[in-house]
ROVOPA-518613 format. One record per residue (C-alpha): x, y, z; residue in one letter. Coordinates in steps of 0.05 Angstrom, whole numbers, padded with zeros to 5 digits, always signed. Layout:
N
XYZA...
***
This chain:
322
+00177+00080-00462X+00189+00032-00404X+00127+00006-00376X+00121-00025-00303X+00066-00061-00280X+00058-00055-00199X+00014-00094-00151X+00015-00106-00080X-00011-00178-00049X-00024-00211+00015X-00036-00289+00027X-00066-00293-00047X-00044-00366-00054X-00061-00402-00117X-00106-00344-00136X-00046-00302-00159X-00033-00348-00215X-00088-00315-00255X-00057-00249-00256X+00011-00273-00273X-00008-00318-00324X-00048-00263-00359X+00019-00214-00356X+00051-00271-00384X+00006-00272-00447X+00005-00195-00454X+00013-00176-00530X+00050-00116-00501X+00097-00150-00453X+00112-00113-00382X+00185-00089-00380X+00181-00103-00309X+00130-00132-00259X+00147-00102-00190X+00107-00143-00127X+00103-00118-00058X+00079-00177-00010X+00054-00151+00052X+00079-00207+00095X+00044-00271+00066X+00041-00335+00109X+00017-00379+00052X+00049-00398-00008X+00041-00340-00049X+00112-00319-00044X+00133-00389-00070X+00085-00385-00124X+00117-00312-00143X+00179-00348-00147X+00154-00398-00197X+00145-00343-00247X+00213-00311-00245X+00233-00342-00308X+00170-00323-00347X+00167-00254-00321X+00210-00190-00310X+00194-00201-00244X+00214-00162-00176X+00189-00186-00109X+00197-00140-00049X+00177-00169+00017X+00144-00112+00060X+00114-00145+00119X+00063-00111+00158X+00046-00055+00101X-00027-00035+00077X-00051-00032+00014X-00027+00041-00003X+00039+00025+00032X+00047-00035-00010X+00026+00000-00077X+00075+00056-00056X+00139+00008-00044X+00126-00027-00113X+00121+00036-00152X+00176+00072-00119X+00222+00012-00136X+00196+00010-00207X+00241+00035-00265X+00191+00052-00315X+00163+00120-00333X+00094+00092-00343X+00064+00052-00284X+00004+00004-00294X-00023-00016-00236X-00073-00083-00219X-00092-00130-00166X-00088-00201-00146X-00150-00237-00161X-00163-00213-00233X-00149-00234-00303X-00124-00183-00353X-00146-00193-00422X-00088-00201-00475X-00086-00132-00496X-00092-00094-00429X-00031-00070-00430X-00021-00048-00498X-00092-00011-00497X-00077+00020-00428X-00012+00049-00447X-00024+00069-00515X-00048+00137-00495X+00017+00155-00467X+00046+00168-00538X+00021+00232-00524X+00065+00273-00476X+00006+00311-00447X-00029+00244-00424X-00013+00238-00350X-00067+00183-00323X-00107+00124-00362X-00167+00095-00333X-00174+00025-00360X-00235-00020-00342X-00256-00083-00303X-00314-00131-00313X-00350-00180-00279X-00324-00254-00285X-00373-00295-00246X-00367-00370-00226X-00443-00382-00206X-00513-00350-00206X-00497-00312-00142X-00434-00280-00174X-00470-00268-00235X-00519-00223-00196X-00466-00190-00150X-00431-00171-00211X-00495-00140-00245X-00512-00102-00184X-00443-00079-00156X-00401-00065-00217X-00414-00015-00270X-00417-00029-00344X-00378+00013-00391X-00435+00049-00419X-00453+00068-00347X-00389+00112-00342X-00381+00186-00351X-00308+00193-00370X-00303+00267-00346X-00319+00243-00273X-00299+00165-00277X-00242+00145-00219X-00212+00081-00237X-00202+00023-00194X-00132+00006-00183X-00142-00060-00212X-00139-00029-00282X-00105+00044-00286X-00038+00077-00311X-00006+00138-00299X+00066+00170-00308X+00108+00155-00248X+00123+00229-00246X+00056+00244-00233X+00047+00195-00175X+00104+00229-00145X+00077+00297-00152X+00013+00276-00119X+00055+00239-00062X+00033+00172-00084X-00027+00132-00053X-00046+00159+00020X-00009+00110+00065X-00057+00132+00129X-00115+00102+00088X-00126+00024+00089X-00189+00024+00041X-00212+00069-00008X-00141+00089-00024X-00149+00090-00094X-00203+00135-00098X-00164+00188-00049X-00106+00175-00107X-00144+00181-00167X-00179+00247-00138X-00109+00276-00130X-00090+00259-00199X-00155+00287-00226X-00151+00355-00190X-00078+00363-00217X-00084+00339-00283X-00157+00336-00305X-00198+00273-00320X-00169+00209-00337X-00163+00190-00404X-00222+00133-00408X-00199+00069-00445X-00258+00020-00435X-00225-00029-00476X-00165-00040-00432X-00203-00093-00387X-00187-00134-00329X-00234-00190-00308X-00253-00190-00230X-00291-00245-00195X-00339-00217-00146X-00352-00238-00076X-00377-00303-00072X-00426-00296-00007X-00461-00244+00025X-00416-00246+00086X-00353-00229+00041X-00394-00176+00005X-00417-00143+00072X-00347-00145+00100X-00315-00115+00037X-00371-00055+00030X-00361-00045+00105X-00285-00034+00096X-00298+00011+00030X-00349+00053+00069X-00305+00060+00132X-00254+00088+00086X-00292+00134+00054X-00311+00155+00125X-00242+00166+00145X-00224+00207+00083X-00292+00246+00086X-00312+00219+00017X-00378+00223-00020X-00410+00250+00052X-00478+00273+00002X-00487+00208-00023X-00478+00176+00047X-00526+00230+00081X-00573+00207+00017X-00571+00135+00039X-00585+00148+00114X-00643+00197+00096X-00671+00144+00051X-00672+00083+00102X-00687+00123+00169X-00729+00178+00139X-00762+00173+00079X-00775+00098+00079X-00804+00094+00147X-00852+00158+00133X-00875+00118+00072X-00894+00061+00112X-00926+00099+00165X-00964+00134+00112X-00983+00073+00075X-01015+00042+00144X-01050+00102+00166X-01069+00142+00108X-01085+00100+00052X-01061+00029+00024X-01044+00062-00047X-00983+00082-00019X-00958+00010-00020X-00960+00016-00096X-00911+00081-00091X-00869+00043-00048X-00867-00019-00100X-00855+00026-00152X-00798+00059-00117X-00765-00012-00094X-00767-00025-00177X-00732+00042-00192X-00681+00021-00136X-00658-00040-00171X-00669-00015-00243X-00602-00011-00260X-00577-00083-00234X-00637-00110-00263X-00623-00075-00336X-00551-00108-00329X-00563-00180-00309X-00620-00194-00360X-00571-00202-00418X-00531-00247-00371X-00584-00298-00359X-00588-00331-00423X-00583-00402-00419X-00601-00408-00350X-00657-00452-00324X-00719-00416-00303X-00700-00431-00229X-00630-00398-00236X-00661-00342-00268X-00711-00327-00215X-00651-00341-00160X-00605-00283-00197X-00672-00234-00195X-00684-00249-00123X-00611-00244-00106X-00604-00173-00130X-00654-00133-00078X-00620-00178-00021X-00549-00152-00050X-00569-00083-00046X-00599-00085+00021X-00539-00118+00045X-00492-00073+00018X-00529-00008+00042X-00528-00038+00109X-00452-00051+00111X-00446+00022+00082X-00480+00055+00133X-00443+00018+00192X-00374+00026+00159X-00381+00098+00145X-00403+00115+00212X-00343+00079+00243X-00299+00115+00193X-00327+00185+00209X-00316+00170+00284X-00244+00149+00269X-00232+00215+00236X-00262+00252+00292X-00220+00227+00340X-00154+00234+00299X-00174+00314+00293X-00187+00316+00361X-00116+00288+00382X-00085+00335+00338X-00124+00392+00373X-00167+00410+00305X-00235+00398+00335X
***
């Protein structure tokens, strides 16, 4: 069973060493690693060339491609029957590929979901990881849509669902996952197939990330109900509760506080075990970051989703579908 690891990169610089070093160290080495470079202007290509003697590496230069196009270029060039996908910026556990590809011993398995976990470097990133990244126990294997940081599938399945959607610049792996799940059923979930992912290190970078993700959702018409609930909460429920607390009874402020705690309950549960060994000051900082991160993410999502919906409406009008 030939296994190819495929990824796309752009201006990763020194950060790409983490994923390459971790692929070198795999207990089940990849038969090939295919990297599509979208036109890096830094030293990414030079660093990739350094690993040609340590990995069965094929580098394809594809300037101007987006993430979906880059993934498809790498997968199309891959020789393996099994394609494992990951990203620059992660560090794969040594048994990642072995565990991720083991289910394909059964001919009926078409797609496997690995997992990823937070790999923070400071207090802010600890809070960020707890707020935005799920834990394995949070996952329903029947509905889980894996990130393309840690997933695998048969190349024949990729071909039958027409690959990653090249018209979409973000949330492309969600659309691809939905197509695979619709055709083949739920992914086989292997939570032990882990890559470590460093969360965004600032609110600005995080806001941009979530804005782009939500813009992709709007373009692809993904999760409209969840986005509608967010708009309702911020623009209807919260203002009505605040108005009632000011004009009817101040006791409603208690309801607002309880609602706020419920809103951050899951991140608080996740972060608490990660605070061991930190100073009291750092523990308080981490706890204070959580609601700020949630609020920033929600505002970014609401802005991005509207932009994406507007893009989709314009495209449909240009095609005469509206």
